[in-house]
C-alpha positions in Angstrom: 76.5 155.2 178.3 77.2 157.1 175.1 74.5 158.8 173.2 73.3 156.9 170.1 75.1 158.0 167.0 73.1 160.5 164.9 73.7 160.3 161.3 73.6 163.6 159.5 70.7 164.7 157.4 72.6 165.0 154.2 75.9 163.8 152.6 77.4 164.7 149.3 80.5 164.1 147.2 81.7 166.8 144.9 84.7 168.6 143.5 86.5 171.0 145.7 85.5 174.4 144.4 85.3 176.7 147.5 87.4 177.9 150.3 88.9 174.6 151.2 92.5 174.5 150.2 95.4 172.2 151.2 98.5 174.5 151.4 102.2 173.6 151.6 103.9 174.5 154.7 107.6 175.3 154.4 108.3 177.0 157.7 107.2 174.4 160.1 109.8 174.5 162.8 109.0 171.7 165.2 111.1 170.5 168.1 111.3 166.7 168.4 113.6 164.6 170.5 113.8 161.0 169.5 112.3 158.1 167.4 111.2 154.7 168.6 110.5 153.0 165.3 113.9 152.9 163.6 117.4 154.2 162.9 118.7 155.3 159.5 121.3 153.2 157.8 124.2 154.9 155.9 124.6 153.0 152.7 127.9 153.9 151.0 130.9 154.8 153.1 131.0 158.6 153.8 133.8 160.9 154.3 135.1 161.1 157.9 134.4 164.9 157.9 131.1 166.2 156.7 130.2 169.8 155.9 129.2 171.8 158.9 125.5 172.8 159.3 123.3 174.2 162.0 121.7 171.7 164.3 118.3 170.4 163.1 115.6 168.3 164.6 111.8 163.6 168.7 109.3 159.0 166.6 111.2 157.9 163.8 112.8 156.9 160.6 110.8 155.3 157.9 108.2 153.3 159.6 108.9 150.4 157.2 110.9 148.0 159.4 112.6 146.1 156.7 116.0 147.1 155.5 116.1 148.1 151.9 115.5 151.0 149.5 112.2 152.8 149.7 110.0 152.5 146.7 110.1 156.0 145.3 106.7 155.5 143.7 105.1 154.9 147.1 107.2 157.3 149.2 107.1 160.3 147.0 106.0 163.3 149.0 102.9 165.3 148.0 103.4 168.0 145.3 104.9 171.2 146.5 106.8 169.7 149.5 110.5 169.4 149.1 113.0 166.9 150.3 116.0 168.2 152.3 119.2 166.7 153.5 119.3 167.2 157.2 122.3 165.0 157.4 125.2 167.3 156.6 126.5 168.0 160.1 128.9 165.5 161.4 130.9 164.5 164.4 134.5 164.3 163.1 134.8 160.9 164.9 131.7 159.5 163.2 131.0 157.8 159.9 127.3 158.8 159.9 125.9 162.3 160.1 124.2 163.0 163.5 121.0 163.7 161.6 119.8 161.2 158.9 118.2 162.4 155.7 114.6 163.3 156.3 111.7 165.1 154.7 111.3 168.7 155.7 108.7 169.4 158.4 107.5 165.8 158.4 107.5 163.7 161.5 107.3 160.1 162.4 104.7 158.9 165.0 104.1 155.5 166.6 106.2 152.9 168.4 104.5 153.7 171.7 100.8 153.9 172.5 101.0 157.6 173.3 103.4 159.0 170.7 102.3 162.5 170.2 102.8 166.3 169.9 100.9 168.7 172.1 100.1 172.3 171.0 99.0 175.1 173.4 97.5 177.5 170.8 94.0 177.8 169.6 92.6 180.9 167.7 89.8 182.9 169.3 87.1 181.8 166.9 88.1 178.1 167.1 84.8 177.2 168.9 82.8 178.4 165.9 85.1 177.4 163.0 88.3 175.5 162.4 90.1 174.2 159.3 93.0 171.8 159.8 95.1 170.4 156.9 97.8 167.7 157.0 99.7 165.4 154.8 99.6 161.8 155.9 101.3 158.5 155.2 100.5 155.4 157.2 100.0 151.6 157.2 97.9 151.6 160.4 94.5 150.1 160.4 93.6 152.0 163.6 95.1 155.0 165.4 94.6 158.6 166.5 95.7 161.5 164.3 94.1 164.6 165.9 92.2 165.2 169.1 91.0 168.2 171.1 88.4 168.5 173.9 87.4 170.4 177.0 88.7 169.3 180.4 85.8 166.9 181.0 85.8 165.7 177.4 82.1 166.6 177.0 83.0 168.6 173.9 85.5 167.2 171.5 86.8 167.0 167.9 88.9 164.1 166.4 90.3 162.7 163.3 91.4 159.0 163.5 91.8 155.8 161.5 89.4 152.9 161.9 89.7 149.8 159.8 91.9 151.7 157.4 89.3 154.5 156.8 89.6 158.1 157.9 87.0 159.2 160.4 86.2 162.8 161.4 84.1 163.3 164.5 82.8 166.1 166.7 79.8 166.7 168.9 77.2 169.4 169.3 75.5 169.0 172.7 74.5 165.3 173.0 74.6 164.7 169.3 77.7 163.3 167.6 78.7 163.9 163.9 80.7 161.2 162.2 82.1 161.3 158.7 83.9 158.2 157.5 85.7 157.8 154.2 84.5 155.1 151.8 88.0 154.3 150.7 90.9 153.0 152.9 93.9 155.2 153.2 96.4 153.0 155.1 98.2 152.2 151.9 101.7 153.6 152.7 101.1 156.5 150.2 100.9 160.2 150.9 97.5 161.8 151.2 96.4 165.4 151.8 93.6 165.6 154.3 91.6 168.7 155.3 89.0 168.5 158.1 86.7 171.4 158.8 84.2 172.1 161.5 81.9 175.1 161.0 79.3 175.2 163.8 77.1 172.1 163.1 78.6 171.3 159.7 81.6 169.0 159.2 83.7 168.5 156.0 86.4 165.9 155.3 88.4 166.6 152.2 90.8 164.0 150.9 93.5 164.6 148.2 91.9 167.9 147.2 89.2 166.2 145.1 86.6 164.6 147.3 84.6 166.4 149.9 82.4 164.5 152.3 80.0 166.8 154.1 77.5 166.2 156.9 75.4 168.2 159.3 73.9 168.0 162.7 70.4 169.4 163.2 71.5 172.2 165.5 74.5 174.0 166.9 75.3 174.2 170.6 76.5 177.7 171.3 78.1 176.4 174.5 80.5 174.2 172.5 84.0 175.0 173.7 87.3 173.1 173.9 90.7 174.0 175.6 94.3 173.4 174.9 96.3 171.4 174.3 95.3 169.8 171.1 97.0 166.6 170.2 98.6 165.4 167.0 99.6 161.8 166.3 98.2 160.4 169.5 96.9 161.5 172.9 98.1 161.6 176.5 97.4 158.4 178.6 93.7 158.2 179.6 92.5 160.7 177.0 89.9 160.2 174.3 88.6 156.8 175.4 85.3 158.5 176.5 84.5 159.5 172.9 86.6 157.3 170.6 86.6 153.5 170.1 89.4 152.0 172.0 91.4 150.6 169.0 91.7 154.1 167.6 92.7 155.9 170.8 96.3 154.9 170.6 98.9 156.6 168.3 98.9 155.9 164.6 102.1 154.6 163.0 103.4 156.7 160.1 104.4 160.1 159.0 102.6 163.4 159.2 103.5 166.8 158.0 102.3 170.2 156.6 100.2 170.8 159.7 98.1 174.0 159.2 95.3 175.6 161.2 93.0 178.0 159.3 95.6 178.2 156.5 98.6 179.1 158.7 101.5 176.8 159.6 101.3 175.6 163.2 104.5 176.4 165.1 106.5 174.3 167.5 104.7 171.9 169.9 104.8 172.6 173.6 105.7 169.0 174.3 106.8 166.0 172.2 106.7 162.3 173.1 108.3 159.6 170.9 108.3 161.7 167.7 111.2 162.1 165.3 111.7 163.3 161.8 110.3 161.1 159.0 113.5 159.5 157.7 114.2 158.5 154.2 116.1 155.4 153.2 116.3 151.9 154.8 115.7 151.2 158.4 116.1 148.4 160.8 115.1 147.2 164.3 116.3 149.4 167.1 115.5 152.5 169.1 116.7 155.8 167.6 117.7 158.9 169.8 117.6 162.0 167.7 120.0 164.9 167.9 117.3 167.1 169.4 117.6 165.0 172.6 115.3 162.7 174.5 115.2 159.8 176.8 113.3 156.7 177.9 112.3 155.9 181.5 112.1 152.3 182.5 110.1 152.5 185.7 111.5 150.7 188.7 113.2 148.1 186.6 116.7 148.1 188.0 118.2 147.1 191.3 121.0 149.5 192.2 122.5 147.3 194.8 125.1 144.6 195.4 124.9 142.8 192.0 123.6 143.5 188.6 124.3 143.1 184.9 123.3 145.5 182.1 124.0 144.6 178.4 123.0 146.4 175.2 124.2 147.3 171.7 124.8 150.8 170.3 125.4 152.4 166.9 126.3 156.0 167.7 126.0 159.0 165.5 127.8 161.2 168.0 131.0 160.4 170.0 129.7 161.7 173.3 126.4 161.1 175.2 124.7 159.5 178.1 123.8 155.8 177.5 122.1 155.0 180.8 121.6 156.5 184.2 120.0 155.2 187.4 120.0 156.9 190.9 118.5 156.4 194.3 117.2 158.9 196.9 120.3 158.3 199.0 122.5 159.7 196.2 123.7 156.3 195.0 123.9 156.3 191.2 125.1 154.4 188.1 126.0 156.3 184.9 127.2 154.9 181.6 128.3 157.4 179.0 130.5 158.1 176.0 133.1 160.9 175.9 134.8 161.4 172.5 134.6 157.7 171.8 135.6 156.5 175.3 133.1 154.5 177.3 133.0 155.4 181.0 131.1 153.9 183.9 130.8 155.9 187.1 129.1 154.8 190.3 128.4 155.8 193.8 127.6 153.0 196.2 126.8 155.2 199.2 130.4 155.5 200.2 132.0 157.5 197.4 132.3 157.8 193.6 134.4 155.4 191.6 134.7 154.6 187.9 136.3 152.6 185.1 136.6 153.2 181.4 137.5 151.6 178.0 139.0 153.5 175.1 138.3 151.1 172.3 140.8 150.4 169.6 137.9 150.2 167.2 136.0 153.5 166.7 132.5 153.1 168.1 131.2 155.7 165.7 132.1 153.6 162.6 128.5 152.9 161.6 128.5 149.4 163.1 126.8 147.9 166.1 128.9 147.5 169.3 128.2 145.6 172.5 128.4 147.3 175.9 128.2 145.3 179.2 128.4 146.5 182.8 128.6 143.8 185.5 128.7 144.6 189.2 129.6 141.9 191.8 129.6 143.4 195.3 132.2 146.2 195.1 133.8 145.1 191.8 132.6 146.6 188.5 133.5 145.3 185.1 133.0 147.1 181.8 133.0 145.2 178.5 133.2 147.1 175.2 133.1 144.5 172.5 136.1 142.3 173.3 137.9 144.9 175.5 137.5 144.7 179.2 138.2 147.0 182.2 137.3 146.8 185.9 137.5 148.8 189.1 137.4 147.7 192.8 135.3 150.2 194.8 134.8 150.6 198.5 132.7 148.1 200.4 129.4 149.3 201.7 128.3 147.0 204.6 124.8 148.7 204.6 124.2 148.2 200.9 120.6 147.0 200.1 118.9 146.0 196.9 116.3 148.5 195.9 114.5 149.0 192.6 115.1 152.3 190.8 113.9 153.9 187.6 116.4 153.7 184.7 117.0 156.5 182.2 118.2 155.4 178.7 119.7 157.7 176.1 119.6 160.8 178.3 118.5 162.2 181.6 117.0 165.5 182.9 119.7 168.0 183.9 118.4 168.2 187.4 119.2 164.6 188.1 122.8 164.7 186.8 125.8 164.8 189.2 128.4 167.5 188.8 131.2 164.9 188.4 130.1 163.5 185.1 132.3 164.3 182.1 129.4 164.7 179.6 125.8 165.8 180.1 124.7 165.4 176.5 122.0 163.0 175.3 123.1 160.1 173.2 122.6 160.4 169.5 122.2 157.1 167.6 120.5 153.7 168.0 120.3 151.2 170.9 119.0 147.6 170.7 118.9 144.3 172.6 118.8 146.1 176.0 118.8 143.6 178.9 119.0 143.9 182.7 120.1 140.8 184.6 119.6 138.7 181.4 115.9 139.9 181.1 115.2 141.7 177.7 113.7 145.2 178.1 110.9 146.3 175.8 111.2 150.1 175.2 107.7 150.1 173.8 106.4 149.3 177.3 108.5 152.1 178.9 107.0 154.3 181.6 107.8 157.3 179.5 109.4 158.2 176.2 110.2 161.9 176.2 111.4 163.9 173.2 112.7 162.8 169.9 113.0 159.1 170.4 111.7 156.5 167.9 111.0 153.0 169.3 111.5 150.0 167.1 112.8 151.8 164.1 116.4 152.8 163.5 117.7 154.6 160.4 120.2 152.4 158.7 122.1 155.1 156.9 
């Protein structure tokens, strides 16, 4: 049973006139792999060749699922932060840049229950004092924004959303301090938030003008937490001991300008389902960012005598792994693109065999394209839109149906075979994924690793 909530002895609202300051963070270099909430849509046709640029970072695009122009009045970023065009590098085969336009150092969370970034750094004096600042934009009524604890979660500190209100909590011994905003902030507009813990005192500062302050009656000198600290969500099983269940899961929205004690926080040690916060319209689909990432569908595929895999793609790069499955006895199925060609390669326990389609219509033209792979015994057929190819492989009389995990959008290097013609992750959007005519929900995947945004695809 949890300890009864102890309300602080005093609370006040006043102008910010002391050491609390929300600072802009222009050097936040975070590595993300993919976004699960959407894929950017390119509006006017663009030149086939874009200006070269260095690779830049996975989410998710705008977390507004409808296609259409963002309302600038509501999407304007807080003062001092600048918009940048991350979409200047291009694959010469592709209509769209491989990185959609996004806000600098701002990331999209949500799409999965445990979308998050993990950081392995805490300053030496963190146990006595800490000051975090962020910029936040969300429509979530509930969700985790920040969490850190010790291994047993006896000591903790958290910022989350409950019923649209911001809640800052930490403990001191058996007592828990809870500061809740009076206003709701799930309004799809940007807000600057500072949350401070100084021994037994907590402060929540919103938009630089309001300070909510509360105290616990005493300070526990033994209060101590350990890395990692979580941003945007927590690892499975975390936080439920201290936070109401509705707010344990990842919030949906964009977060940037992360600072700790006035200093920008550097790259996370791990990223799960986080992408840049894209500008512009978005649509349904799962977006795989140029930083790389993949989805694991746990034991959802029978790598045996017969199967059918169907999905749609809208690439932003002409090469990359679309799907990979393998078994312990070295059987595998790999579907990938290589400079616009779609290739299926298999091993059924006897030897490798493959087939391919070089489409007349460029797959990187900014439109959706349908891919289907059908296996019937030792015959494999590949459909790319209306173009068809097939191959007859060797018969394996000992073939059995066994369920295997499926990797979508990429695969760890250690699992790839040497005979594949590309080892790169897919860049772009995938939707309507089905195995044996059963739709697959990426939001229920066993793991979303890297910069992948579920359910949101940038439309430009």
